[in-house]
ROTORTOR-829092 format. One record per residue: x, y, z of N, C-alpha, C in turn. Coordinates in steps of 0.2 Angstrom, whole numbers, padded with zeros to 4 digits, always signed. Layout:
N
XYZXYZXYZ...
This chain:
97
+0001+0155+0022+0000+0151+0018-0007+0146+0018-0011+0146+0014-0017+0140+0014-0016+0134+0016-0020+0130+0017-0018+0122+0017-0019+0119+0011-0023+0122+0005-0023+0119-0001-0016+0120-0005-0012+0126-0004-0007+0127-0007+0000+0124-0003-0001+0123+0004+0003+0118+0008+0003+0112+0004-0004+0108+0004-0005+0101+0001-0002+0100-0005-0003+0105-0011+0000+0105-0018+0008+0106-0017+0010+0108-0012+0018+0109-0012+0021+0103-0010+0016+0098-0004+0018+0093-0002+0018+0087-0008+0013+0087-0012+0011+0081-0017+0018+0084-0022+0019+0089-0024+0024+0090-0028+0030+0087-0026+0032+0088-0021+0038+0086-0017+0038+0080-0017+0033+0076-0015+0033+0068-0015+0033+0065-0022+0030+0069-0026+0030+0066-0034+0038+0066-0036+0042+0072-0035+0049+0072-0036+0053+0066-0033+0052+0066-0027+0055+0060-0023+0054+0054-0024+0048+0053-0027+0045+0046-0029+0049+0044-0036+0050+0050-0041+0053+0049-0048+0061+0048-0046+0063+0051-0040+0070+0050-0039+0073+0042-0036+0068+0040-0032+0070+0033-0028+0067+0027-0031+0063+0027-0035+0060+0020-0039+0060+0021-0046+0060+0015-0050+0058+0014-0057+0051+0012-0057+0047+0015-0061+0040+0015-0062+0039+0010-0069+0034+0006-0067+0030+0005-0062+0033+0001-0055+0029+0002-0050+0034-0001-0043+0029-0002-0039+0030-0006-0034+0027-0008-0027+0027-0001-0024+0020+0001-0020+0021+0006-0016+0018+0004-0010+0020+0006-0004+0016+0005+0003+0013+0011+0005+0007+0010+0006+0003+0017+0009+0002+0015+0015+0001+0021+0020-0001+0019+0028-0006+0024+0029-0011+0023+0032-0017+0028+0034-0019+0025+0041-0021+0030+0046-0025+0028+0051-0031+0031+0052-0036+0027+0055-0043+0030+0055-0045+0027+0061-0051+0030+0063-0055+0029+0069-0058+0021+0068-0057+0017+0073-0059+0010+0073-0066+0009+0072-0069+0014+0076-0077+0013+0075-0079+0018+0067-0084+0015+0064-0087+0019+0058-0084+0014+0052-0084+0017+0047-0083+0013+0041-0077+0015+0037-0072+0018+0040-0065+0020+0037-0062+0016+0034-0061+0010+0037-0056+0004+0035-0061+0002+0028-0066+0001+0029-0070-0001+0023-0070+0003+0018-0070+0008+0018-0070+0014+0013-0063+0014+0010-0057+0013+0014-0051+0013+0010-0050+0006+0007-0052+0001+0010-0052-0005+0006-0054-0005+0000-0061-0001+0000-0064-0002-0006-0062+0003-0012-0058+0008-0011-0054+0011-0016-0049+0008-0017-0046+0004-0014-0040-0001-0017-0042-0007-0020-0049-0008-0022-0052-0015-0024-0050-0016-0030-0049-0021-0034-0047-0023-0039-0041-0020-0042-0036-0019-0038-0028-0016-0040-0023-0022-0037-0026-0028-0035-0021-0032-0032-0018-0031-0026-0021-0026-0023-0017-0023-0016-0017-0029-0011-0011-0028-0007-0011-0033-0001-0013-0028+0005-0019-0029+0008-0020-0025+0013-0020-0028+0021-0016-0025+0025-0016-0027+0032-0019-0022+0037-0022-0024+0043-0026-0019+0048-0022-0021+0054-0020-0016+0058-0019-0017+0065-0022-0012+0070-0026-0015+0074-0029-0011+0079-0024-0008+0084-0026-0001+0086-0022+0001+0092-0022-0003+0099-0018-0001+0103-0018-0005+0110-0025-0004+0114-0028+0002+0113-0034+0003+0115-0040+0003+0111-0039+0000+0105-0044-0001+0100-0048+0005+0097-0045+0012+0099-0048+0017+0096-0047+0018+0088-0041+0017+0087-0038+0018+0079-0036+0011+0076-0036+0011+0069-0035+0007+0066-0028+0009+0061-0023+0005+0061-0019+0007+0054-0020+0002+0049-0020+0005+0044-0021+0002+0037-0014+0002+0032-0011-0003+0031-0006-0003+0027-0009-0006+0019-0006-0004+0014-0008-0006+0007-0003-0007+0004+0000-0013+0001+0006-0013-0004+0002-0015-0010+0004-0011-0015+0001-0012-0021+0006-0008-0027+0005-0013-0032+0009-0010-0038+0005-0003-0041+0009+0002-0042+0007+0008-0045+0011+0010-0051+0007+0013-0056+0011+0013-0064+0016+0019-0062+0015+0025-0057+0020+0031-0058+0017+0035-0052+0022+0040-0051+0021+0045-0044+0014+0048-0045+0011+0049-0052+0005+0053-0052-0001+0049-0050+0000+0042-0050-0005+0038-0048-0005+0037-0042+0001+0037-0038+0001+0036-0030-0001+0041-0028+0000+0048-0030-0004+0055-0028-0011+0055-0028-0014+0052-0034-0021+0052-0035-0024+0048-0031-0020+0042-0029-0025+0038-0024-0025+0042-0017-0019+0044-0016-0020+0049-0009-0024+0053-0009-0026+0056-0015-0031+0062-0015-0038+0060-0015-0039+0053-0018-0044+0050-0017-0047+0047-0011-0042+0045-0007-0043+0042+0000-0045+0049+0005-0041+0054+0004-0042+0061+0007-0050+0063+0007-0051+0063+0001-0058+0065-0002-0064+0061+0001-0063+0054+0001-0068+0050+0002-0068+0047+0010-0064+0047+0014-0064+0044+0019-0062+0050+0025-0068+0050+0029-0068+0056+0034-0062+0055+0040-0058+0060+0042-0055+0059+0047-0049+0055+0045-0046+0053+0040-0041+0048+0038-0035+0052+0040-0030+0049+0043-0023+0053+0042-0019+0048+0038-0014+0051+0034-0010+0048+0030-0004+0049+0031+0000+0043+0031+0008+0044+0032+0011+0042+0027
C-alpha cells in the first residue's frame, strides 16, 4: 500500500473519530514536533495566525526539537484535517501527533 493511500485512510478514520467524540464547532488541540533550528515553528504559527489559536512551544531537553501545541476552535472535522494537511505541505520535516 502506498503512502498516499495510508494517509487518506488515516484522515478518514480521524474524521470519523472526531465526529463521534465532539459536537462541532469545538476546541481542538494540535501537536507538532519540528527541528528547533530553522523556521518550522514560525511557519506553523503563521498557518494558525488569525484563528484565535493559543500556541505554546516547548524545547526538548537537548534543544534539538521543539514541540508546538495549538489549541484552537475549529468548525468541523474537515477543517481540522485541512489544517493538518496544510501544515504537512508547508512545514518541512514536521511530525504531527
